[in-house]
RODREN-228645 format. One record per residue (C-alpha): residue number from 1; residue in three letters; x, z, y. Coordinates in nm, 2 decimals, decimal comma. Example, Ala and Ser with C-alpha at 12.3 -4.5 7.8 and 13.67 -1.06 7.14 Angstrom:
<sites>
   n res   east     up  north
   1 Ala   1,23   0,78  -0,45
   2 Ser   1,37   0,71  -0,11
</sites>
This chain:
<sites>
   n res   east     up  north
   1 Unk  -1,48   1,71  -1,15
   2 Unk  -1,35   2,05  -1,26
   3 Unk  -1,34   1,94  -1,62
   4 Unk  -1,14   1,63  -1,53
   5 Unk  -0,90   1,82  -1,31
   6 Unk  -0,84   2,07  -1,60
   7 Unk  -0,79   1,79  -1,85
   8 Unk  -0,54   1,61  -1,61
   9 Unk  -0,35   1,93  -1,56
  10 Unk  -0,33   1,99  -1,93
  11 Unk  -0,22   1,63  -2,00
  12 Unk   0,07   1,64  -1,75
  13 Unk   0,29   1,84  -1,98
  14 Unk   0,27   1,58  -2,26
  15 Unk   0,30   1,29  -2,01
  16 Unk   0,61   1,44  -1,85
  17 Unk   0,77   1,47  -2,19
  18 Unk   0,73   1,10  -2,28
  19 Unk   1,05   0,91  -2,33
  20 Unk   1,12   0,59  -2,15
  21 Unk   1,05   0,40  -2,48
  22 Unk   0,72   0,57  -2,52
  23 Unk   0,61   0,50  -2,16
  24 Unk   0,71   0,14  -2,19
  25 Unk   0,52   0,10  -2,52
  26 Unk   0,21   0,26  -2,35
  27 Unk   0,24   0,02  -2,06
  28 Unk   0,26  -0,28  -2,28
  29 Unk  -0,05  -0,16  -2,47
  30 Unk  -0,23  -0,11  -2,14
  31 Unk  -0,14  -0,46  -2,03
  32 Unk  -0,26  -0,61  -2,36
  33 Unk  -0,58  -0,41  -2,35
  34 Unk  -0,66  -0,55  -2,00
  35 Unk  -0,62  -0,90  -2,13
  36 Unk  -0,82  -0,83  -2,44
  37 Unk  -1,10  -0,68  -2,23
  38 Unk  -1,11  -0,97  -1,98
  39 Unk  -1,47  -1,06  -2,06
  40 Unk  -1,61  -0,71  -2,01
  41 Unk  -1,40  -0,66  -1,69
  42 Unk  -1,53  -0,99  -1,54
  43 Unk  -1,89  -0,90  -1,63
  44 Unk  -1,85  -0,57  -1,45
  45 Unk  -1,69  -0,74  -1,15
  46 Unk  -1,98  -0,98  -1,13
  47 Unk  -2,22  -0,69  -1,10
  48 Unk  -2,01  -0,54  -0,82
  49 Unk  -2,00  -0,87  -0,63
  50 Unk  -2,37  -0,91  -0,67
  51 Unk  -2,44  -0,56  -0,53
  52 Unk  -2,19  -0,61  -0,24
  53 Unk  -2,35  -0,94  -0,12
  54 Unk  -2,47  -0,89   0,24
  55 Unk  -2,33  -0,54   0,26
  56 Unk  -1,96  -0,61   0,32
  57 Unk  -1,79  -0,89   0,52
  58 Unk  -1,70  -1,21   0,34
  59 Unk  -1,33  -1,15   0,37
  60 Unk  -1,37  -0,81   0,20
  61 Unk  -1,54  -0,98  -0,10
  62 Unk  -1,21  -1,15  -0,16
  63 Unk  -1,05  -0,81  -0,21
  64 Unk  -1,33  -0,72  -0,46
  65 Unk  -1,32  -1,05  -0,66
  66 Unk  -1,16  -1,06  -1,00
  67 Unk  -1,08  -1,38  -1,19
  68 Unk  -0,91  -1,45  -1,52
  69 Unk  -0,59  -1,53  -1,32
  70 Unk  -0,61  -1,20  -1,13
  71 Unk  -0,66  -1,00  -1,45
  72 Unk  -0,36  -1,18  -1,59
  73 Unk  -0,17  -1,09  -1,27
  74 Unk  -0,27  -0,73  -1,32
  75 Unk  -0,14  -0,73  -1,68
  76 Unk   0,18  -0,90  -1,55
  77 Unk   0,22  -0,63  -1,29
  78 Unk   0,20  -0,36  -1,56
  79 Unk   0,46  -0,53  -1,76
  80 Unk   0,69  -0,56  -1,46
  81 Unk   0,66  -0,19  -1,41
  82 Unk   0,76  -0,14  -1,77
  83 Unk   1,07  -0,35  -1,71
  84 Unk   1,18  -0,14  -1,42
  85 Unk   1,43   0,15  -1,47
  86 Unk   1,28   0,48  -1,55
  87 Unk   1,29   0,69  -1,23
  88 Unk   1,28   1,02  -1,41
  89 Unk   1,58   1,22  -1,52
  90 Unk   1,84   1,08  -1,28
  91 Unk   2,12   1,29  -1,16
  92 Unk   2,08   1,25  -0,79
  93 Unk   2,36   1,49  -0,68
  94 Unk   2,60   1,73  -0,83
  95 Unk   2,80   2,01  -0,67
  96 Unk   3,03   2,24  -0,84
  97 Unk   3,12   2,56  -0,66
  98 Unk   3,47   2,70  -0,65
  99 Unk   3,36   2,97  -0,90
 100 Unk   3,25   2,70  -1,15
 101 Unk   2,87   2,73  -1,09
 102 Unk   2,73   2,37  -1,13
 103 Unk   2,44   2,27  -0,92
 104 Unk   2,26   1,94  -1,02
 105 Unk   1,97   1,77  -0,84
 106 Unk   1,76   1,58  -1,09
 107 Unk   1,46   1,35  -1,04
 108 Unk   1,14   1,47  -1,21
 109 Unk   0,77   1,37  -1,22
 110 Unk   0,52   1,47  -0,96
 111 Unk   0,27   1,59  -1,22
 112 Unk  -0,08   1,49  -1,12
 113 Unk  -0,12   1,22  -0,87
 114 Unk  -0,47   1,15  -0,72
 115 Unk  -0,54   0,82  -0,55
 116 Unk  -0,85   0,76  -0,34
 117 Unk  -0,90   0,39  -0,27
 118 Unk  -1,16   0,14  -0,17
 119 Unk  -1,29  -0,19  -0,29
 120 Unk  -0,98  -0,33  -0,46
 121 Unk  -1,01  -0,31  -0,84
 122 Unk  -0,65  -0,42  -0,90
 123 Unk  -0,53  -0,09  -0,75
 124 Unk  -0,68   0,07  -1,05
 125 Unk  -0,43  -0,08  -1,29
 126 Unk  -0,14  -0,08  -1,04
 127 Unk  -0,18   0,30  -0,98
 128 Unk  -0,22   0,39  -1,34
 129 Unk   0,09   0,19  -1,44
 130 Unk   0,31   0,33  -1,16
 131 Unk   0,20   0,69  -1,23
 132 Unk   0,26   0,67  -1,60
 133 Unk   0,61   0,51  -1,56
 134 Unk   0,69   0,79  -1,31
 135 Unk   0,59   1,04  -1,58
 136 Unk   0,27   1,16  -1,41
 137 Unk  -0,10   1,18  -1,48
 138 Unk  -0,33   0,99  -1,24
 139 Unk  -0,68   1,07  -1,11
 140 Unk  -0,84   0,76  -0,96
 141 Unk  -1,13   0,77  -0,72
 142 Unk  -1,24   0,42  -0,62
 143 Unk  -1,51   0,31  -0,38
 144 Unk  -1,86   0,25  -0,49
 145 Unk  -1,84  -0,12  -0,42
 146 Unk  -1,58  -0,16  -0,71
 147 Unk  -1,70   0,11  -0,94
 148 Unk  -1,82  -0,10  -1,23
 149 Unk  -1,49  -0,31  -1,22
 150 Unk  -1,27   0,01  -1,20
 151 Unk  -1,47   0,17  -1,49
 152 Unk  -1,42  -0,14  -1,71
 153 Unk  -1,05  -0,15  -1,62
 154 Unk  -1,00   0,22  -1,70
 155 Unk  -1,19   0,19  -2,03
 156 Unk  -0,94  -0,08  -2,13
 157 Unk  -0,64   0,12  -2,01
 158 Unk  -0,75   0,42  -2,21
 159 Unk  -0,79   0,21  -2,52
 160 Unk  -0,44   0,09  -2,48
 161 Unk  -0,31   0,45  -2,44
 162 Unk  -0,50   0,56  -2,76
 163 Unk  -0,35   0,27  -2,96
 164 Unk   0,00   0,41  -2,91
 165 Unk  -0,08   0,78  -2,94
 166 Unk  -0,06   0,87  -2,57
 167 Unk  -0,33   1,10  -2,44
 168 Unk  -0,60   0,90  -2,27
 169 Unk  -0,62   1,18  -2,01
 170 Unk  -0,31   1,03  -1,86
 171 Unk  -0,55   0,80  -1,67
 172 Unk  -0,88   0,93  -1,52
 173 Unk  -1,15   0,77  -1,31
 174 Unk  -1,38   0,99  -1,11
 175 Unk  -1,74   0,89  -1,19
 176 Unk  -1,89   1,02  -0,87
 177 Unk  -1,83   0,79  -0,57
 178 Unk  -1,99   1,02  -0,31
 179 Unk  -1,80   1,18  -0,03
 180 Unk  -1,81   1,52  -0,21
 181 Unk  -1,58   1,39  -0,49
 182 Unk  -1,32   1,28  -0,24
 183 Unk  -1,34   1,62  -0,07
 184 Unk  -1,29   1,78  -0,41
 185 Unk  -0,97   1,59  -0,47
 186 Unk  -0,84   1,67  -0,12
 187 Unk  -0,88   2,04  -0,18
 188 Unk  -0,79   2,06  -0,55
 189 Unk  -0,50   2,30  -0,50
 190 Unk  -0,33   2,40  -0,82
 191 Unk  -0,45   2,07  -0,99
 192 Unk  -0,34   1,78  -0,77
 193 Unk   0,04   1,76  -0,69
 194 Unk   0,01   1,46  -0,46
 195 Unk  -0,28   1,28  -0,29
 196 Unk  -0,25   0,92  -0,18
 197 Unk  -0,53   0,76   0,02
 198 Unk  -0,53   0,38   0,01
 199 Unk  -0,78   0,21   0,23
 200 Unk  -0,91   0,19   0,59
 201 Unk  -0,84   0,41   0,88
 202 Unk  -1,15   0,63   0,82
 203 Unk  -1,04   0,71   0,47
 204 Unk  -0,68   0,78   0,56
 205 Unk  -0,77   1,00   0,86
 206 Unk  -1,02   1,19   0,65
 207 Unk  -0,75   1,27   0,39
 208 Unk  -0,48   1,36   0,64
 209 Unk  -0,72   1,59   0,84
 210 Unk  -0,89   1,76   0,55
 211 Unk  -0,65   1,76   0,26
 212 Unk  -0,51   2,10   0,15
 213 Unk  -0,30   1,94  -0,12
 214 Unk   0,02   1,74  -0,03
 215 Unk  -0,10   1,40   0,11
 216 Unk   0,08   1,08   0,21
 217 Unk  -0,07   0,86   0,49
 218 Unk  -0,08   0,50   0,39
 219 Unk  -0,22   0,17   0,47
 220 Unk  -0,37   0,11   0,82
 221 Unk  -0,19  -0,19   0,96
 222 Unk  -0,21  -0,30   1,32
 223 Unk   0,08  -0,54   1,27
 224 Unk   0,24  -0,72   1,56
 225 Unk   0,42  -1,05   1,58
 226 Unk   0,62  -1,09   1,91
 227 Unk   0,73  -1,44   2,00
 228 Unk   1,03  -1,40   2,24
 229 Unk   1,13  -1,67   2,49
 230 Unk   1,42  -1,81   2,29
 231 Unk   1,22  -1,85   1,97
 232 Unk   1,20  -2,16   1,76
 233 Unk   0,83  -2,24   1,84
 234 Unk   0,76  -2,43   1,52
 235 Unk   0,90  -2,14   1,32
 236 Unk   0,68  -1,90   1,52
 237 Unk   0,37  -2,11   1,45
 238 Unk   0,44  -2,11   1,08
 239 Unk   0,50  -1,73   1,08
 240 Unk   0,18  -1,65   1,28
 241 Unk  -0,03  -1,88   1,06
 242 Unk   0,09  -1,71   0,75
 243 Unk   0,07  -1,36   0,89
 244 Unk  -0,28  -1,40   1,02
 245 Unk  -0,46  -1,65   0,79
 246 Unk  -0,30  -1,64   0,44
 247 Unk  -0,50  -1,32   0,36
 248 Unk  -0,65  -1,15   0,67
 249 Unk  -0,82  -0,87   0,47
 250 Unk  -0,49  -0,69   0,37
 251 Unk  -0,30  -0,43   0,56
 252 Unk   0,01  -0,64   0,62
 253 Unk  -0,18  -0,92   0,80
 254 Unk  -0,10  -0,97   1,17
 255 Unk  -0,36  -0,83   1,41
 256 Unk  -0,18  -0,87   1,74
 257 Unk   0,03  -1,15   1,89
 258 Unk   0,26  -1,07   2,18
 259 Unk   0,41  -1,38   2,36
 260 Unk   0,67  -1,40   2,64
 261 Unk   0,51  -1,52   2,96
 262 Unk   0,80  -1,76   3,01
 263 Unk   0,68  -1,98   2,72
 264 Unk   0,31  -1,88   2,70
 265 Unk   0,18  -2,20   2,88
 266 Unk   0,38  -2,42   2,64
 267 Unk   0,32  -2,22   2,32
 268 Unk  -0,04  -2,10   2,32
 269 Unk  -0,19  -2,45   2,33
 270 Unk   0,01  -2,53   2,02
 271 Unk  -0,12  -2,21   1,85
 272 Unk  -0,48  -2,30   1,94
 273 Unk  -0,43  -2,64   1,79
 274 Unk  -0,28  -2,49   1,47
 275 Unk  -0,52  -2,20   1,39
 276 Unk  -0,79  -2,21   1,67
 277 Unk  -1,05  -2,36   1,44
 278 Unk  -1,01  -2,07   1,19
 279 Unk  -0,92  -1,77   1,41
 280 Unk  -1,11  -1,61   1,70
 281 Unk  -0,87  -1,52   1,98
 282 Unk  -0,92  -1,20   2,18
 283 Unk  -0,72  -1,27   2,50
 284 Unk  -0,57  -1,07   2,78
 285 Unk  -0,61  -1,22   3,13
 286 Unk  -0,29  -1,42   3,13
 287 Unk  -0,36  -1,58   2,79
 288 Unk  -0,72  -1,64   2,88
 289 Unk  -0,60  -1,86   3,17
 290 Unk  -0,42  -2,09   2,91
 291 Unk  -0,64  -2,12   2,60
 292 Unk  -1,01  -2,06   2,52
 293 Unk  -1,13  -1,74   2,35
 294 Unk  -1,30  -1,41   2,41
 295 Unk  -1,17  -1,17   2,67
 296 Unk  -0,99  -0,88   2,49
 297 Unk  -1,19  -0,56   2,51
 298 Unk  -1,06  -0,21   2,56
 299 Unk  -1,01  -0,15   2,18
 300 Unk  -0,90  -0,49   2,07
 301 Unk  -0,53  -0,40   2,07
 302 Unk  -0,60  -0,09   1,87
 303 Unk  -0,82  -0,25   1,60
 304 Unk  -0,73  -0,34   1,24
 305 Unk  -0,97  -0,64   1,23
 306 Unk  -0,90  -0,74   0,86
 307 Unk  -1,07  -1,07   0,96
 308 Unk  -0,99  -1,40   1,12
 309 Unk  -0,95  -1,24   1,46
 310 Unk  -0,62  -1,22   1,66
 311 Unk  -0,56  -1,02   1,98
 312 Unk  -0,32  -1,20   2,21
 313 Unk  -0,12  -1,05   2,50
 314 Unk   0,14  -1,20   2,73
 315 Unk   0,44  -0,98   2,81
 316 Unk   0,73  -1,01   3,05
 317 Unk   1,01  -0,96   2,80
 318 Unk   1,12  -0,78   2,48
 319 Unk   1,12  -0,44   2,66
 320 Unk   0,75  -0,47   2,74
 321 Unk   0,68  -0,60   2,39
 322 Unk   0,85  -0,29   2,24
 323 Unk   0,66  -0,06   2,47
 324 Unk   0,33  -0,22   2,38
 325 Unk   0,41  -0,18   2,01
 326 Unk   0,51   0,19   2,06
 327 Unk   0,17   0,25   2,23
 328 Unk  -0,05   0,06   1,98
 329 Unk   0,12   0,03   1,65
 330 Unk   0,02   0,22   1,33
 331 Unk   0,38   0,22   1,21
 332 Unk   0,32  -0,04   0,94
 333 Unk   0,50  -0,38   1,00
 334 Unk   0,61  -0,56   1,31
 335 Unk   0,79  -0,89   1,36
 336 Unk   1,00  -1,06   1,63
 337 Unk   1,06  -1,44   1,64
 338 Unk   1,38  -1,50   1,84
 339 Unk   1,72  -1,66   1,87
 340 Unk   1,85  -1,39   2,10
 341 Unk   2,09  -1,14   1,94
 342 Unk   2,02  -0,90   2,23
 343 Unk   1,64  -0,91   2,18
 344 Unk   1,68  -0,88   1,80
 345 Unk   1,90  -0,57   1,83
 346 Unk   1,67  -0,41   2,08
 347 Unk   1,37  -0,48   1,86
 348 Unk   1,53  -0,33   1,55
 349 Unk   1,64  -0,01   1,73
 350 Unk   1,33   0,02   1,95
 351 Unk   1,04  -0,04   1,70
 352 Unk   0,96   0,27   1,50
 353 Unk   0,77   0,12   1,21
 354 Unk   0,82   0,13   0,83
 355 Unk   0,91  -0,24   0,82
 356 Unk   1,07  -0,45   1,10
 357 Unk   1,10  -0,82   1,05
 358 Unk   1,33  -1,07   1,22
 359 Unk   1,20  -1,43   1,20
 360 Unk   0,98  -1,36   0,90
 361 Unk   0,61  -1,29   0,83
 362 Unk   0,47  -0,94   0,81
 363 Unk   0,30  -1,04   0,48
 364 Unk   0,61  -0,95   0,28
 365 Unk   0,55  -0,58   0,32
 366 Unk   0,45  -0,53  -0,04
 367 Unk   0,61  -0,35  -0,34
 368 Unk   0,63  -0,66  -0,55
 369 Unk   0,79  -0,87  -0,27
 370 Unk   1,04  -0,59  -0,21
 371 Unk   1,14  -0,58  -0,58
 372 Unk   0,97  -0,24  -0,65
 373 Unk   0,71  -0,38  -0,89
 374 Unk   0,35  -0,32  -0,80
 375 Unk   0,31  -0,05  -0,53
 376 Unk   0,10   0,26  -0,49
 377 Unk   0,05   0,19  -0,12
 378 Unk   0,24   0,14   0,21
 379 Unk   0,34   0,48   0,36
 380 Unk   0,32   0,48   0,74
 381 Unk   0,46   0,83   0,77
 382 Unk   0,82   0,95   0,77
 383 Unk   0,84   1,24   0,53
 384 Unk   0,91   1,19   0,16
 385 Unk   0,81   0,82   0,15
 386 Unk   0,81   0,53   0,40
 387 Unk   0,70   0,17   0,35
 388 Unk   0,60   0,03   0,01
 389 Unk   0,58   0,32  -0,24
 390 Unk   0,74   0,23  -0,57
 391 Unk   0,85   0,44  -0,87
 392 Unk   1,11   0,64  -0,69
 393 Unk   0,86   0,75  -0,42
 394 Unk   0,64   0,88  -0,70
 395 Unk   0,89   1,13  -0,82
 396 Unk   1,02   1,46  -0,68
 397 Unk   1,33   1,65  -0,78
 398 Unk   1,44   1,99  -0,89
 399 Unk   1,77   2,18  -0,91
 400 Unk   1,93   2,27  -1,24
 401 Unk   2,20   2,53  -1,21
 402 Unk   2,44   2,59  -1,49
 403 Unk   2,67   2,89  -1,50
 404 Unk   2,87   3,10  -1,74
 405 Unk   2,74   3,45  -1,67
 406 Unk   2,76   3,40  -1,30
 407 Unk   2,61   3,67  -1,08
 408 Unk   2,58   3,70  -0,71
</sites>
């Protein structure tokens, strides 16, 4: 680990100095290398899938699975990052004092960005591409379930970097997947400039609580959809079906449904007909009197299920819905389905999450969907970065002050 940290720290000076053209050429080479290495990557992924059978839930295997189409999508994502404007070197602000001293605020790279993530091999290429375009070195520490896949991907990415004369130490994969390697990154003061955990609540909490390097909390999504009494019910059914069932293992999937009591008796049977065969309902007392399902337990409204499970609660009105979200949300994404301007305005101002949706599915909380290219993660905190983290969120800034012999 120390050897890797030292190599990454040494590499950041050459990576920071890369021009936009050099970075884009490197990204194109990385994308091509992924495609060229498809056979080796799929073979490594098959090994990961074989080892994971019976050890992780079925829906989590979908996160782990790579196909030719998904590898092509990863390469496409790298090229999309290359096509984005370079976030480095922008004049953010300029102030000239009365005495002529000019103070410029300029965007600059972070330096070394460490990413700790779990069983999603596509994060490997996404993170590497974003870090490089942002002028930074990355250190990737994936989960053991996806290690063979990540190792094959990084091998390809390094080959791409070498082919255009960029140091392969711009992209690094930690070979040790034990807890000690994660702890080492969390405490790598002087080497790691920014740590980003991307995974479940346990990983994120461990990083936030134990990191001595700057850390951004990301990911955990107890996402709510609230169906207000004036909602178009067919629209609400479509949104809930998409938010819950299109890909339940991701952080922007719906975990909790809040429904106005005034329409619950009419709406919930329609919901049961639509998704009841695929989704297990965890119901509060009022909902349980209307449709079949399991009684909601004490923790069901505070659980990121990442599965075909939906907690359902009946509320009096938008005020109670907002209060429930305030008490149980992780600050990720919340949606209201409504035709009431009053309820809409109250929801926007009262819900303190990184993404607030009006008559739309929470599944759009994603860097690509927001036009940011692939993302480094979804920040659920408020300092520095919030929501999908694209290129701009992976830079910092410095002040450049130009004088003419000025003294104070």
